[in-house]
C-alpha positions in Angstrom: 20.0 78.6 2.9 18.1 76.7 5.1 14.6 78.4 5.6 12.9 77.8 8.9 8.9 76.9 8.7 8.7 79.6 12.1 8.9 82.4 9.2 5.4 81.2 8.4 4.9 83.7 10.9 5.9 86.9 9.5 2.5 87.1 7.1 1.8 87.2 3.7 3.2 90.9 3.5 6.4 90.2 3.9 6.8 87.8 1.2 5.1 90.0 -1.4 7.6 93.0 -0.2 10.3 90.4 -0.9 9.8 90.2 -4.6 9.8 93.4 -5.4 13.7 92.9 -5.2 17.8 93.4 -3.4 16.9 92.9 0.1 13.6 94.3 1.5 13.2 95.3 4.9 10.0 93.6 6.2 9.2 96.5 8.7 8.7 98.0 5.2 10.6 100.8 5.8 13.1 101.1 2.8 15.1 99.0 -0.1 18.9 98.0 0.3 20.8 97.0 -2.4 22.6 93.5 -1.9 24.8 92.5 -4.4 25.6 88.4 -5.1 27.8 88.5 -1.7 27.3 87.2 1.8 27.0 90.7 3.6 25.2 94.5 1.5 27.2 97.2 0.7 27.8 100.0 3.3 25.0 102.8 3.6 25.1 106.4 4.9 23.0 108.6 6.6 20.2 108.7 4.1 20.3 105.1 4.7 19.4 104.8 8.1 16.4 103.4 9.1 13.7 104.8 10.9 13.9 102.7 14.0 16.6 100.4 15.6 16.7 97.1 18.2 19.2 95.9 20.0 19.9 92.3 19.0 19.5 90.2 23.4 20.0 87.0 24.4 16.9 85.7 26.0 14.5 82.8 26.4 11.8 82.0 23.6 8.5 80.0 24.8 6.2 79.1 22.6 2.5 79.0 24.5 -1.2 78.6 24.8 -2.9 79.9 27.5 -6.4 79.0 28.7 -8.9 79.1 31.0 -9.2 76.7 34.0 -11.2 76.3 37.4 -10.1 75.3 40.9 -11.4 71.6 41.9 -10.4 67.8 43.1 -9.1 65.4 41.4 -10.8 62.2 40.5 -14.2 63.0 40.6 -16.4 59.8 40.5 -19.9 59.5 42.0 -21.0 57.4 45.1 -24.5 55.4 44.0 -26.3 53.4 47.1 -26.4 50.2 46.7 -30.0 49.7 48.0 -33.4 51.3 48.5 -34.6 53.7 51.1 -34.8 57.5 51.9 -32.4 59.9 52.7 -32.5 61.0 55.9 -29.6 63.0 56.2 -28.0 64.8 53.9 -24.2 64.9 52.3 -22.6 68.2 53.2 -21.1 69.6 50.0 -17.2 71.0 50.8 -16.9 68.8 54.0 -13.4 66.5 53.5 -14.2 62.9 54.7 -11.7 60.3 56.8 -12.2 56.7 57.1 -15.0 55.7 59.8 -17.2 58.9 59.1 -20.9 58.8 57.6 -21.3 59.9 53.8 -24.8 60.2 53.8 -27.8 58.4 55.8 -30.1 56.1 54.3 -32.7 55.0 56.0 -32.3 56.5 59.5 -28.7 53.9 58.9 -25.5 55.8 58.0 -23.3 55.2 55.1 -19.8 54.7 56.8 -16.6 56.0 54.3 -13.8 53.2 55.0 -10.7 52.7 52.5 -9.8 50.3 50.3 -9.4 49.6 46.5 -12.4 46.8 46.6 -16.2 47.9 46.1 -18.3 47.0 48.2 -20.3 44.1 46.1 -21.6 41.2 48.0 -23.1 41.4 51.9 -20.0 39.9 53.8 -20.4 37.3 56.9 -18.5 34.5 58.7 -17.5 31.7 56.2 -16.9 34.1 53.6 -13.2 34.5 52.1 -11.7 37.0 49.9 -9.9 40.7 49.7 -13.0 42.3 50.9 -13.5 40.6 54.0 -8.8 41.8 54.2 -9.5 45.1 54.1 -12.5 45.1 55.9 -10.4 43.9 58.9 -7.2 46.3 57.9 -10.4 49.1 59.0 -12.0 47.4 61.7 -8.4 47.2 63.0 -7.4 51.1 62.4 -10.8 51.8 63.6 -10.1 50.7 67.5 -12.0 47.0 66.8 -9.7 44.4 65.7 -8.2 43.6 69.1 -9.3 39.7 68.5 -9.1 39.9 64.5 -6.2 38.2 63.0 -6.4 40.4 59.7 -6.4 38.0 56.7 -9.2 37.1 53.7 -11.1 34.9 56.6 -14.4 35.9 58.3 -14.1 33.7 61.4 -16.3 34.7 64.8 -13.2 37.0 66.1 -14.6 39.7 62.8 -18.2 38.8 63.4 -17.6 39.8 66.7 -15.6 43.2 66.0 -18.4 44.3 63.5 -20.8 43.7 66.5 -18.8 46.3 68.5 -18.5 48.7 65.4 -22.2 48.4 64.7 -23.2 49.0 68.0 -21.1 52.3 68.0 -23.1 53.4 65.0 -26.4 52.8 66.5 -27.0 49.9 64.1 -28.6 46.9 65.1 -25.6 44.7 65.7 -26.1 41.1 63.2 -22.7 40.9 62.6 -22.9 41.4 59.2 -21.9 43.9 56.8 -24.1 44.4 54.2 -24.0 46.0 50.5 -25.8 49.7 51.8 -23.6 50.1 54.8 -20.2 50.9 53.8 -19.3 52.2 50.8 -14.9 51.8 49.8 -13.1 54.3 48.5 -8.7 54.2 48.1 -8.6 57.2 51.4 -10.0 60.0 52.4 -12.3 62.5 50.3 -14.3 65.5 49.6 -17.5 65.9 48.7 -17.8 68.2 45.4 -21.7 67.8 45.0 -24.2 66.5 46.8 -27.2 64.6 43.8 -29.4 63.3 46.3 -31.6 66.0 48.8 -33.0 65.0 52.4 -36.6 63.1 52.4 -35.5 61.8 48.5 -36.2 58.4 47.3 -32.8 56.6 46.0 -32.6 53.1 43.7 -30.0 50.7 43.5 -27.5 53.0 41.1 -28.8 56.4 41.7 -26.1 58.7 42.5 -26.5 59.9 46.0 -23.5 62.2 46.2 -20.2 62.8 43.7 -16.4 62.7 45.8 -13.0 63.2 44.4 -9.8 62.9 46.3 -8.2 66.1 48.8 -5.6 67.0 45.6 -6.4 70.1 44.6 -6.6 70.4 41.1 -7.0 72.9 37.8 -9.1 71.8 35.1 -8.4 72.9 31.5 -10.3 73.3 28.4 -8.3 73.2 25.5 -9.3 72.5 21.1 -9.2 69.1 19.8 -6.1 70.3 18.1 -4.1 70.8 21.1 -3.2 67.0 21.4 0.2 67.8 21.9 -0.1 69.4 25.0 -2.2 67.4 27.2 0.9 64.2 27.4 1.3 63.7 30.7 4.0 66.2 32.6 3.5 68.7 30.3 4.9 71.8 32.5 2.6 74.8 33.3 2.3 78.2 34.4 -0.9 78.6 36.5 -2.4 82.2 37.2 -4.9 81.7 40.2 -7.8 84.0 40.6 -6.2 86.0 43.4 -3.7 86.5 40.9 -0.4 84.4 42.4 1.1 82.6 40.0 2.1 78.6 40.4 3.7 75.8 38.2 2.1 72.4 37.8 2.1 70.0 35.7 -0.2 68.2 33.3 -1.7 64.6 34.9 -3.7 63.6 32.3 -7.3 64.2 30.5 -10.6 63.6 31.8 -14.1 63.1 30.4 -15.8 66.5 29.3 -18.4 68.5 32.0 -21.9 68.0 30.7 -24.4 71.3 31.4 -27.7 71.7 31.9 -29.6 68.2 32.7 -32.2 65.7 31.6 -32.2 65.9 27.2 -30.9 68.9 27.0 -27.4 67.9 28.8 -24.9 68.8 26.4 -21.2 68.4 26.3 -18.7 70.4 26.4 -16.4 70.2 23.7 -12.4 69.8 23.0 -10.6 68.2 25.6 -10.2 68.5 29.3 -6.6 68.3 31.2 -6.0 68.1 35.0 -3.7 70.1 36.2 -1.4 68.8 39.3 -0.1 72.1 41.3 3.7 71.8 42.2 3.0 73.1 46.1 -0.7 71.3 46.4 -3.1 72.5 48.7 -0.8 74.8 50.1 -0.8 76.6 46.5 -5.1 76.5 46.3 -5.4 77.2 49.9 -8.2 80.4 50.5 -8.5 81.3 46.4 -12.2 81.1 44.9 -13.2 77.9 43.4 -16.2 79.4 41.5 -13.6 81.9 39.9 -12.0 81.2 36.4 -7.5 80.8 36.3 -5.9 80.8 33.6 -3.5 78.3 32.6 -0.5 79.0 30.5 0.8 75.3 28.5 4.7 75.8 27.2 4.6 73.7 23.9 8.4 74.6 22.9 11.2 76.7 24.8 14.7 77.6 23.3 16.7 78.9 26.5 19.7 81.5 26.2 18.8 82.3 22.3 19.7 86.0 20.3 17.1 87.2 18.8 15.6 90.4 17.6 12.0 91.6 16.3 10.6 90.1 13.4 9.7 93.2 11.8 13.9 93.9 11.9 14.7 90.5 9.4 14.9 91.1 5.8 14.1 89.0 3.2 16.7 88.6 0.7 15.6 88.3 -3.0 17.8 86.8 -5.4 20.2 83.1 -5.8 20.6 82.4 -2.3 17.6 84.2 -1.1 18.0 84.0 2.9 16.6 86.2 5.7 19.3 89.1 7.1 19.6 92.1 9.9 20.7 95.4 8.6 22.9 96.1 11.5 23.4 100.3 12.4 27.0 101.4 13.3 27.0 105.4 13.6 26.0 106.7 10.5 26.5 104.1 8.7 25.0 100.7 7.6 25.4 96.9 6.6 23.6 94.1 5.5 24.1 90.3 7.3 23.0 86.8 6.7 21.3 85.2 9.2 19.6 81.8 10.2 16.1 82.4 11.4 14.1 80.1 13.7 12.1 80.0 16.7 9.1 82.8 17.1 7.4 83.8 19.9 5.3 87.5 20.9 6.9 89.4 17.9 10.9 88.0 18.7 12.7 85.8 16.3 15.8 83.1 17.3 18.9 84.6 14.3 21.9 83.1 14.8 25.3 83.1 12.5 29.1 84.1 12.3 28.2 87.8 12.0 25.1 88.0 15.2 26.1 88.8 18.1 24.5 90.1 21.3 24.4 94.1 21.6 24.7 94.9 17.4 21.8 97.4 16.6 20.0 96.5 14.0 17.3 98.7 11.5 13.6 98.1 11.7 10.6 100.0 10.9 8.8 103.5 12.5 6.6 101.1 15.6 
């Protein structure tokens, strides 16, 4: 009979008991003589086990639950492109959309615009490129592109539209867009932390704030040995700080965050995964982002299988070995052979021609 590795969870004590002779109940509540056949001889009243359980049909789920916390997807820093002084700092927790200021540098707004191409140069009349195209799209969507033909050319009409936009921001209407004037992002963003406060001096490349998308996620920490649980699409169950349970799935892994600052910063060990909630922002609405959530990862599931408590399984010694169950019928008992499968939460899958739902089986007293 094929042995299954799942029975390793039954413990060394069960294996030791199995070599004592005959059929040994893993719950250690007695010995049964099986003989060479597939079923043991019937026993009478004195052979009745101290406790019984029932064979039931259910779902077995092997899982691991770890701590997590609410966050927002795609965290990334916004760095200053030029030297300057923070005259209006970013506001933590605020959601910003196209045309709004992320912060102000030297008394001038640094404006959020939408687009995949980062701001890598000053844009002016005569320039061409995909960055010009996305600038013109933003001008149009902000209401300043009536005379602009949206293409990759920065022409006089583009310059005119830029001047109108700059006047609305109380900027000098130069018709040019400097590297420190705007920040391009794929869409609306949420300010998750402020890295530069009012009156701070910042230079090129220094972080001013940290932003993320507005999509809520749960970040969970796994051990290095849990790599199989990090695959994108892995289903999870999240218990939020309020106690509400919602479904989600793994979106991917992110870099572990650092704790502390400066030379004392220490990277957290393990793997950090981002979990997307199925109901999105609605699922996380009103939840305490500073409190812990519990994330349950399902590593294996068996649906609609017959199970018994692990303590009910017998280890069979002899030529054929294997495992069995002691069936209790009234005041008599008999032993049947079973195949064993997955174990989870103290239950084990059993199968075989004689295994039926509703059978009463012997087990050790609790």
